[in-house]
ROKOL-840443 format. One line per field, with one value per residue (C-alpha): chain; residue number from 1; x, y, z. Coordinates in Angstrom, 1 decimal. Layout:
<nodes>
chain: A	...;
resi: NUM	...;
x: X	...;
y: Y	...;
z: Z	...;
</nodes>
This chain:
<nodes>
chain: A	A	A	A	A	A	A	A	A	A	A	A	A	A	A	A	A	A	A	A	A	A	A	A	A	A	A	A	A	A	A	A	A	A	A	A	A	A	A	A	A	A	A	A	A	A	A	A	A	A	A	A	A	A	A	A	A	A	A	A	A	A	A	A	A	A	A	A	A	A	A	A	A	A	A	A	A	A	A	A	A	A	A	A	A	A	A	A	A	A	A	A	A	A	A	A	A	A	A	A	A	A	A	A	A	A	A	A	A	A	A	A	A	A	A	A	A	A	A	A	A	A	A	A	A	A	A	A	A	A	A	A	A	A	A	A	A	A	A	A	A	A	A	A	A	A	A	A	A	A	A	A	A	A	A	A	A	A	A	A	A	A	A	A	A	A	A	A	A	A	A	A	A	A	A	A	A	A	A	A	A	A	A	A	A	A	A	A	A	A	A	A	A	A	A	A	A	A	A	A	A	A	A	A	A	A	A	A	A	A	A	A	A	A	A	A	A	A	A	A	A	A	A	A	A	A	A	A	A	A	A	A	A	A	A	A	A	A	A	A	A	A	A	A	A	A	A	A	A	A	A	A	A	A	A	A	A	A	A	A	A	A	A	A	A	A	A	A	A	A	A	A	A	A	A	A	A	A	A	A	A	A	A	A	A	A	A	A	A	A	A	A	A	A	A	A	A	A	A	A	A	A	A	A	A	A	A	A	A	A	A	A	A	A	A	A	A	A	A	A	A	A	A	A	A	A	A	A	A	A	A	A	A	A	A	A	A	A	A	A	A	A	A	A	A	A	A	A	A	A	A	A	A	A	A	A	A	A	A	A	A	A	A	A	A	A	A	A	A	A	A	A	A	A	A	A	A	A	A	A	A	A	A	A	A	A	A	A	A	A	A	A	A	A	A	A	A	A	A	A	A	A	A	A	A	A	A	A	A	A	A	A	A	A	A	A	A	A	A	A	A	A	A	A	A	A	A	A	A	A	A	A	A	A	A	A	A	A	A	A	A	A	A	A	A	A	A	A	A	A	A	A	A	A	A	A	A	A	A	A	A	A	A	A	A	A	A	A	A	A	A	A	A	A	A	A	A	A	A	A	A	A	A	A	A	A	A	A	A	A	A	A	A	A	A	A	A	A	A	A	A	A	A	A	A	A	A	A	A	A	A	A	A	A	A	A	A	A	A	A	A	A	A	A	A	A	A	A	A	A	A	A	A	A	A	A	A	A	A	A	A	A	A	A	A	A	A	A	A	A	A	A	A	A	A	A	A;
resi: 1	2	3	4	5	6	7	8	9	10	11	12	13	14	15	16	17	18	19	20	21	22	23	24	25	26	27	28	29	30	31	32	33	34	35	36	37	38	39	40	41	42	43	44	45	46	47	48	49	50	51	52	53	54	55	56	57	58	59	60	61	62	63	64	65	66	67	68	69	70	71	72	73	74	75	76	77	78	79	80	81	82	83	84	85	86	87	88	89	90	91	92	93	94	95	96	97	98	99	100	101	102	103	104	105	106	107	108	109	110	111	112	113	114	115	116	117	118	119	120	121	122	123	124	125	126	127	128	129	130	131	132	133	134	135	136	137	138	139	140	141	142	143	144	145	146	147	148	149	150	151	152	153	154	155	156	157	158	159	160	161	162	163	164	165	166	167	168	169	170	171	172	173	174	175	176	177	178	179	180	181	182	183	184	185	186	187	188	189	190	191	192	193	194	195	196	197	198	199	200	201	202	203	204	205	206	207	208	209	210	211	212	213	214	215	216	217	218	219	220	221	222	223	224	225	226	227	228	229	230	231	232	233	234	235	236	237	238	239	240	241	242	243	244	245	246	247	248	249	250	251	252	253	254	255	256	257	258	259	260	261	262	263	264	265	266	267	268	269	270	271	272	273	274	275	276	277	278	279	280	281	282	283	284	285	286	287	288	289	290	291	292	293	294	295	296	297	298	299	300	301	302	303	304	305	306	307	308	309	310	311	312	313	314	315	316	317	318	319	320	321	322	323	324	325	326	327	328	329	330	331	332	333	334	335	336	337	338	339	340	341	342	343	344	345	346	347	348	349	350	351	352	353	354	355	356	357	358	359	360	361	362	363	364	365	366	367	368	369	370	371	372	373	374	375	376	377	378	379	380	381	382	383	384	385	386	387	388	389	390	391	392	393	394	395	396	397	398	399	400	401	402	403	404	405	406	407	408	409	410	411	412	413	414	415	416	417	418	419	420	421	422	423	424	425	426	427	428	429	430	431	432	433	434	435	436	437	438	439	440	441	442	443	444	445	446	447	448	449	450	451	452	453	454	455	456	457	458	459	460	461	462	463	464	465	466	467	468	469	470	471	472	473	474	475	476	477	478	479	480	481	482	483	484	485	486	487	488	489	490	491	492	493	494	495	496	497	498	499	500	501	502	503	504	505	506	507	508	509	510	511	512	513	514	515	516	517	518	519	520	521	522	523	524	525	526	527	528	529	530	531	532	533	534	535	536	537	538	539	540	541	542	543	544	545	546	547	548	549	550	551	552	553	554	555	556	557;
x: -38.2	-37.7	-35.1	-34.5	-31.1	-31.1	-27.6	-27.2	-24.2	-22.5	-19.6	-21.5	-24.7	-22.7	-21.0	-24.3	-25.6	-22.5	-23.0	-26.7	-26.1	-25.4	-28.9	-31.2	-34.2	-33.8	-34.8	-32.5	-33.5	-30.3	-31.5	-30.0	-30.4	-28.6	-30.3	-27.2	-24.9	-27.3	-27.3	-23.6	-23.2	-25.6	-23.9	-20.6	-21.8	-22.2	-25.2	-27.6	-30.1	-32.0	-30.5	-32.9	-31.5	-34.0	-33.9	-34.8	-34.5	-35.3	-36.1	-38.7	-42.0	-40.5	-43.9	-45.1	-42.0	-42.3	-46.0	-44.9	-41.8	-43.5	-40.3	-40.5	-37.4	-35.8	-32.2	-31.1	-27.3	-27.2	-26.4	-24.9	-27.5	-26.1	-27.4	-30.7	-32.4	-35.7	-37.5	-34.9	-37.5	-39.4	-38.2	-39.0	-42.5	-43.0	-42.0	-44.5	-47.3	-46.5	-45.7	-42.2	-39.5	-36.8	-33.0	-30.5	-26.7	-26.9	-23.9	-25.5	-26.3	-29.4	-30.9	-30.4	-31.8	-34.8	-36.2	-37.7	-40.5	-42.0	-41.9	-45.6	-46.6	-44.1	-45.5	-49.0	-47.9	-46.0	-42.8	-39.3	-37.5	-33.8	-31.5	-27.7	-27.3	-23.6	-20.2	-21.4	-23.4	-24.2	-20.7	-19.2	-22.0	-21.9	-18.1	-18.6	-21.2	-18.6	-15.8	-18.0	-19.6	-18.2	-17.1	-18.5	-17.4	-15.6	-14.5	-15.0	-13.0	-13.1	-11.7	-11.9	-8.9	-9.7	-7.0	-5.4	-6.3	-10.0	-12.5	-14.6	-17.1	-18.0	-21.1	-18.9	-16.6	-19.5	-20.8	-17.5	-17.1	-20.5	-19.3	-15.5	-14.4	-17.8	-17.9	-19.4	-20.9	-19.1	-18.7	-15.4	-14.2	-17.7	-19.6	-20.6	-17.9	-17.3	-14.5	-13.7	-14.5	-11.4	-9.2	-9.4	-7.2	-5.4	-3.2	-3.8	-2.1	-4.4	-2.8	-4.9	-2.9	-0.7	-1.0	1.1	-0.3	-1.1	1.3	0.5	-2.3	-3.6	-7.4	-9.5	-12.9	-15.8	-19.5	-21.1	-24.3	-22.1	-21.6	-25.3	-26.0	-23.0	-23.6	-27.2	-26.6	-23.9	-25.0	-22.2	-19.4	-16.9	-15.9	-16.8	-14.8	-15.1	-12.5	-11.4	-7.8	-7.7	-4.4	-1.9	-1.1	-0.2	-3.7	-5.2	-3.1	-4.2	-7.9	-7.4	-5.8	-8.7	-11.1	-9.0	-9.1	-12.9	-13.3	-11.8	-13.6	-10.4	-11.7	-15.2	-17.3	-15.7	-18.9	-18.4	-14.9	-16.0	-15.6	-12.1	-11.2	-12.5	-10.5	-7.4	-8.0	-8.4	-5.0	-3.0	-2.4	0.6	1.4	-0.1	-3.5	-4.8	-7.5	-8.5	-10.8	-10.5	-12.7	-11.1	-12.8	-11.6	-13.6	-13.5	-14.3	-16.6	-13.6	-12.7	-9.7	-9.1	-9.0	-8.3	-9.7	-9.5	-10.8	-8.8	-9.7	-7.6	-9.0	-6.7	-7.0	-10.5	-12.3	-12.6	-15.3	-17.6	-18.0	-20.4	-22.8	-22.6	-25.3	-28.0	-26.8	-27.2	-30.5	-31.9	-30.5	-32.2	-35.5	-35.3	-34.8	-37.8	-35.9	-37.0	-36.3	-39.3	-41.5	-40.9	-38.7	-35.4	-31.7	-30.0	-28.2	-28.9	-30.4	-27.0	-24.2	-20.5	-20.9	-23.2	-20.4	-17.8	-19.6	-19.4	-15.8	-14.8	-15.6	-13.1	-9.5	-10.5	-8.9	-10.0	-8.7	-8.9	-6.3	-6.6	-4.4	-5.1	-3.7	-2.7	-1.6	1.9	4.4	4.1	7.1	7.8	6.4	3.4	2.6	2.9	1.1	-1.9	-4.6	-2.6	0.0	-2.1	-2.0	1.7	3.2	4.1	7.9	7.8	5.8	8.2	11.3	9.8	8.1	10.4	11.6	15.0	17.5	17.2	19.5	18.9	21.3	21.3	22.9	23.0	24.4	25.5	25.7	27.4	27.0	30.1	29.3	32.0	29.3	27.6	30.9	31.5	27.9	28.3	31.6	30.2	27.3	29.4	27.6	29.3	31.2	29.9	29.8	27.8	26.3	28.0	27.0	24.9	23.6	21.4	21.3	18.0	18.0	14.6	14.2	11.6	9.8	13.0	15.1	18.8	19.7	23.3	24.1	27.2	27.9	30.9	32.7	31.6	29.4	27.0	24.0	20.9	18.4	14.6	11.8	8.3	8.0	6.4	5.1	5.6	6.8	3.8	2.6	6.0	9.0	12.2	15.6	18.7	22.0	24.6	23.5	20.8	17.2	14.8	11.1	9.2	5.6	5.0	2.7	1.0	1.0	-0.2	2.6	5.1	5.6	7.0	8.9	8.2	10.5	8.4	10.7	14.5	16.7	20.4	21.4	17.7	17.3	14.5	15.5	13.4	11.7	14.0	16.8	15.0	16.4	14.9	14.8	12.7	12.7	10.5	10.3	8.6	8.3	9.8	10.4	8.7	11.6	12.1	13.5	14.7	15.5	17.0	17.9	19.0	20.0	19.5	18.5	21.8	24.1	22.5	22.6	24.4	23.8	21.5	21.5	19.1	18.9	17.2	17.3	16.2	16.0	18.6	18.2;
y: 3.9	0.3	-0.3	-3.6	-4.1	-6.9	-8.4	-6.8	-8.9	-8.6	-6.5	-3.2	-4.0	-4.8	-1.5	0.3	-1.4	-0.3	3.3	3.2	1.3	4.4	5.8	4.8	5.9	2.9	-0.7	-2.4	-5.7	-7.4	-9.6	-12.4	-16.0	-17.3	-16.6	-17.9	-15.5	-12.6	-13.6	-13.8	-10.5	-8.7	-10.3	-8.8	-5.2	-2.7	-0.7	1.9	0.9	-2.3	-5.0	-7.8	-10.7	-12.1	-14.7	-13.1	-14.3	-11.6	-14.2	-16.0	-14.6	-11.1	-9.5	-11.9	-11.4	-7.6	-7.7	-9.6	-7.5	-4.1	-2.0	1.8	1.6	-1.2	-1.1	-3.7	-4.2	-7.7	-7.8	-8.4	-6.3	-7.1	-10.7	-10.3	-12.6	-12.4	-10.4	-7.9	-5.5	-8.1	-6.5	-3.0	-4.1	-5.8	-2.5	-0.6	-2.9	-2.4	1.3	0.9	3.4	1.8	2.4	0.2	0.2	-1.0	-0.4	-1.9	0.9	-0.8	-1.7	1.8	3.4	1.1	2.0	5.1	3.0	2.9	6.7	7.3	4.5	5.6	9.2	7.9	5.8	8.8	6.9	7.4	4.7	5.5	3.2	3.5	5.0	4.1	5.6	5.7	7.6	9.6	10.6	11.0	13.3	15.3	15.8	16.8	19.4	20.9	20.9	22.3	25.2	27.9	25.7	24.6	21.0	19.2	15.9	13.9	11.0	9.2	6.1	4.0	2.2	0.0	-1.0	-4.4	-5.6	-4.7	-7.5	-6.1	-8.9	-11.9	-10.1	-7.2	-9.6	-11.4	-8.1	-7.2	-10.6	-10.3	-7.6	-8.0	-8.1	-6.7	-3.7	-0.7	2.4	5.5	9.1	9.9	12.8	14.4	11.3	7.8	5.2	1.7	0.4	-2.9	-3.2	-3.9	-3.5	0.2	1.8	5.0	6.1	8.5	9.6	10.2	13.0	15.1	18.3	18.1	14.3	11.3	10.3	6.8	5.3	5.9	3.5	1.9	2.2	0.1	0.9	-0.4	-0.5	1.8	4.0	7.0	5.7	6.5	9.4	11.6	12.3	12.9	15.4	17.2	16.7	18.8	16.5	15.4	12.5	10.6	7.7	5.7	3.2	1.0	0.3	-3.0	-3.8	-5.4	-4.4	-8.0	-9.1	-6.2	-7.1	-10.7	-9.7	-7.4	-10.2	-12.5	-9.7	-9.1	-12.8	-13.0	-9.9	-11.9	-15.2	-16.9	-17.3	-18.0	-15.5	-14.7	-15.0	-18.8	-17.9	-15.2	-17.4	-18.3	-14.7	-13.7	-16.4	-15.2	-11.5	-12.4	-14.1	-12.1	-9.1	-6.8	-3.1	-0.3	-0.7	2.5	3.1	6.1	7.7	10.6	12.7	14.9	17.4	19.6	22.7	26.4	29.4	32.1	34.1	31.1	30.0	26.2	24.6	21.2	20.4	17.2	15.9	13.4	11.0	8.7	6.3	4.6	1.0	-0.5	2.8	3.0	0.2	2.3	4.9	2.9	2.7	6.3	7.6	5.3	6.2	9.9	9.5	7.6	10.2	12.9	11.0	10.6	14.4	15.2	15.9	12.9	12.7	13.7	10.8	9.0	6.3	7.4	7.0	8.6	11.5	14.8	13.7	14.4	16.9	16.6	18.4	15.6	13.2	15.4	15.4	11.6	11.5	13.4	10.4	8.3	8.3	9.8	12.9	14.8	17.7	19.5	20.6	23.1	23.9	26.6	26.5	30.2	30.3	31.4	28.9	28.8	28.1	24.4	23.8	26.0	24.0	20.6	21.5	23.0	24.2	22.8	25.6	28.0	25.7	26.0	28.4	31.8	31.4	28.1	29.6	32.6	30.4	28.5	31.3	33.2	33.5	34.0	33.8	34.3	33.7	32.6	32.5	31.0	28.5	24.7	21.6	18.5	14.8	12.1	8.4	6.3	3.2	3.0	2.8	5.9	7.8	6.8	7.9	11.2	11.9	11.1	13.6	16.1	16.3	18.4	16.9	16.8	20.2	22.2	25.7	26.6	29.2	28.0	29.6	28.4	30.0	29.2	29.4	28.9	28.5	26.8	25.3	23.7	24.8	24.4	24.6	25.5	24.9	26.2	24.7	26.8	26.5	22.9	23.2	20.8	21.3	19.5	19.9	19.8	19.4	18.1	14.4	12.9	9.4	7.1	10.1	12.3	14.3	14.3	16.6	15.0	16.0	14.9	14.6	13.5	10.1	9.6	10.9	10.9	11.6	12.9	13.7	17.1	16.6	19.6	18.3	21.0	23.4	21.3	20.3	16.8	15.4	11.7	9.6	7.5	6.6	6.4	5.8	5.7	6.8	6.6	3.0	2.6	0.9	-1.6	-0.2	-1.8	0.2	3.5	6.2	6.6	9.4	12.3	15.4	18.3	22.1	24.2	27.7	28.5	32.0	33.3	32.0	29.0	25.8	22.7	19.1	16.7	13.2	10.8	7.2	3.6	0.4	-1.1	1.8	3.5	7.3	9.1	12.7	14.8	18.5	20.9	24.6	27.8	30.2	33.7	35.2	37.9	38.6;
z: 15.0	13.8	11.1	9.5	7.8	5.4	5.3	8.7	9.7	6.3	5.2	4.8	6.5	9.7	9.5	9.1	12.2	14.1	13.0	14.1	17.3	19.4	18.9	21.7	19.6	17.3	17.3	14.7	13.2	12.2	9.4	7.3	6.2	9.3	12.6	14.4	12.6	13.4	17.1	17.2	15.6	18.0	21.0	20.1	19.8	22.7	21.7	23.1	20.4	20.8	18.5	17.4	15.4	12.9	10.1	6.8	3.2	0.7	-1.9	0.1	1.4	2.0	2.1	4.8	6.9	6.7	7.6	10.8	11.6	10.8	10.3	9.6	7.3	5.4	4.3	1.8	2.2	0.9	-2.8	-5.2	-7.0	-10.4	-10.2	-8.3	-10.9	-12.8	-10.1	-8.8	-7.3	-5.2	-2.0	-3.3	-4.1	-0.7	1.0	-1.2	-0.2	3.5	3.1	4.4	3.6	1.5	1.1	-0.6	-1.0	-4.6	-6.9	-10.1	-12.6	-14.2	-10.8	-9.4	-12.6	-12.7	-9.3	-10.8	-12.3	-8.8	-8.3	-8.7	-6.4	-3.7	-3.9	-3.5	-0.5	0.9	1.4	0.1	-1.8	-2.4	-4.5	-4.7	-1.2	-1.2	-2.1	-5.7	-6.8	-3.6	-2.5	-5.9	-7.1	-3.9	-4.4	-8.1	-7.1	-4.6	-7.1	-9.9	-8.1	-10.4	-13.4	-16.7	-16.5	-19.3	-17.8	-14.6	-13.3	-10.0	-8.3	-5.1	-3.8	-0.8	1.7	0.7	4.2	4.0	3.4	0.6	0.9	-1.3	-2.7	-3.9	-5.6	-7.3	-8.5	-10.1	-11.6	-13.2	-15.6	-15.7	-19.4	-20.6	-22.9	-21.1	-22.7	-21.4	-22.3	-24.0	-26.3	-26.2	-27.5	-26.6	-26.6	-25.3	-23.0	-21.3	-17.6	-15.5	-18.6	-19.5	-16.9	-15.8	-12.9	-10.1	-6.8	-3.9	-1.9	0.5	1.1	4.1	4.5	3.6	0.1	-1.1	-3.6	-7.2	-8.0	-11.2	-11.5	-13.8	-15.2	-13.2	-13.8	-11.2	-11.2	-12.0	-15.5	-16.1	-13.8	-14.1	-17.8	-17.1	-14.4	-16.4	-20.0	-21.5	-20.2	-22.8	-20.7	-17.5	-16.1	-12.8	-11.7	-8.8	-7.7	-5.8	-4.2	-4.1	-7.7	-8.5	-7.8	-9.7	-12.8	-12.6	-12.4	-15.4	-17.3	-16.7	-17.8	-20.9	-21.8	-21.2	-23.5	-26.3	-25.4	-24.3	-20.8	-19.5	-17.5	-14.2	-12.0	-11.2	-9.9	-7.5	-4.5	-5.5	-6.2	-2.8	-1.1	-2.9	-1.9	1.7	1.7	-0.8	1.4	1.8	1.9	4.0	5.7	4.1	1.5	-0.5	-3.0	-5.5	-7.7	-10.4	-12.7	-15.6	-16.5	-17.3	-15.2	-16.4	-17.7	-19.9	-17.8	-17.7	-14.2	-12.8	-9.4	-7.4	-4.1	-2.2	0.7	2.7	5.3	7.8	8.8	8.9	8.7	4.9	4.6	6.7	3.9	1.8	4.8	5.7	3.3	4.8	8.3	7.6	5.9	8.8	11.2	9.3	9.3	13.1	13.3	11.2	8.0	5.9	2.2	0.1	-1.0	-4.3	-5.7	-7.3	-7.4	-4.4	-6.1	-4.4	-1.0	0.7	0.3	1.0	4.3	5.5	4.9	6.5	9.8	9.8	8.5	11.6	13.8	11.9	10.8	7.5	6.0	2.9	0.9	-2.4	-4.9	-7.8	-10.7	-13.2	-16.7	-16.7	-13.0	-12.0	-10.7	-7.0	-4.7	-4.3	-0.8	-1.3	-4.5	-2.9	0.3	-1.5	0.9	3.9	3.4	5.4	8.4	8.8	11.4	9.8	10.3	8.4	5.6	5.4	5.1	2.1	0.3	-2.1	-5.7	-7.1	-4.2	-0.5	2.5	6.0	8.9	12.4	14.8	14.7	16.5	14.6	15.6	13.4	13.4	14.3	12.1	9.3	6.7	8.1	8.0	4.3	3.3	5.2	3.5	0.0	0.5	2.4	5.7	8.4	11.3	14.8	16.6	19.1	18.6	15.3	12.8	9.9	6.7	3.9	0.4	-1.4	-5.2	-6.8	-10.6	-12.8	-9.8	-8.4	-5.5	-4.7	-1.0	-0.4	3.3	5.2	8.7	10.0	6.6	5.8	2.7	1.1	-1.2	-2.4	-5.2	-4.3	-6.8	-7.1	-7.7	-10.8	-11.6	-8.7	-6.6	-7.4	-4.4	-2.8	-2.5	-3.8	-2.4	-4.3	-2.4	-5.0	-6.3	-3.7	-4.1	-1.2	-1.9	1.2	2.1	3.6	6.6	8.3	11.9	14.3	14.9	12.9	9.3	9.2	6.2	5.9	3.6	1.2	-1.7	-2.1	-5.2	-6.0	-9.5	-10.4	-9.3	-6.7	-3.4	-1.5	1.5	4.1	2.5	2.8	5.2	8.7	11.2	12.3	10.1	11.0	10.9	13.6	15.0	18.4	19.8	16.5	14.4	12.1	13.7	12.0	13.0	10.5	11.3	8.6	9.0	7.8	9.6	8.3	9.2	12.1	12.4	9.6	10.6	12.9	12.7	14.4	15.1	14.0	11.0	10.2	6.8	6.2	2.5;
</nodes>
């Protein structure tokens, strides 16, 4: 099969080529305006498929080029589709004339919606023409279907937060700039409403169960195909909202400010500044090299019970930008296997399901998970509540230690090490940590009330306690532990036979500390000899080790 990828050495087209390159059944035409760039791109990829660099300008004699190249499938990954000019469907029409199957990665609502005008012609030509085969609307609608299997939906919200170190591409920036500050028609409170693109905002914490969550992120309204298609697919929705959370937050705030000023005609349209914005984005980078996505729904079960469900995705490093290209990759793979989409021209809404994506996610450092909260549900124990569906992956002794109500007691043995730095000794004394000792008796009294837990520890007569509770706001998705004036917020990570507790935030008297002042050290719980084992190590870069205690416990009451 011969596939031409227009924009084949670009941000998303290049990643699609990399996804397809392992399939020896393919000839891939890597197409773009610059033949030299196409050649350089192909030379740097190890591929089983045959890669052929070609010069291709979608705005000039596209039909003649396609007649010469004779591809079976064309994928348009060039963009920005929001500003395709007076003849936006010229490439679509050229494919129709040559009976070439067509897929695009468009994220412009009107463009994706408008392709349906060619449906009858595509059916007559017995070809499929799929628009919007990107993260939105394909992945978002697939996730909504999964979340809404037994619900009557009332609201949907979703957001994408790329890593601050990912190059989102100049065409994407141009697309965003083309509508920043514009008033968009959205669904809100059960009726049509308007909101300002990149100004209307909300916060969300992306936290797949059992993983280190992303920090709480501000998402701003963006103009994607979901704005049109989600209310069509679920007409009883009271509200639907789709946002993006570019980072660093400082850059996001600046972009929102420009959009706000444009909304009130205090600043010109942002499109001419797209190149400048892109240059700033590629230089203004800090934070973690992680990106994410969420979809959240509210609805009611058949018995009338209100439910909130959410789907969370985190992609590590440079793996996130592959996601917009995955739909085209899967569709082409299905076509090769004899499972082609049915003929016709349409928005790509139900041609893939979430399980299609999940098979591709498994090849990358991409984790996903779902969370659910019922309005009438009982208050679950703290760790069970924060871990969500990852709770079942923990070893039984670890689950048993954390699952209880009221009061329960565990006893065992422990060894304690203490840091020798004077600062470490002062901190340990303030909190009340035990002195260094080997193989001493230890007991912990757990007191659970109102979703919080007090842990009263006794190391051979040396007692200290802490309060644990579920984080809120900037600490959402974390378990917070308060030792006197110090509060440490930790992620619960289900890691094979261990549960690791990873410090993510720290405050003193409620004042957040900068990251270089956060505590360090390995903290994990595991099961050995069919009993609960613990390892707690706390220290700071500026003080060294403060305390390390490890041992085992068994519930006695």
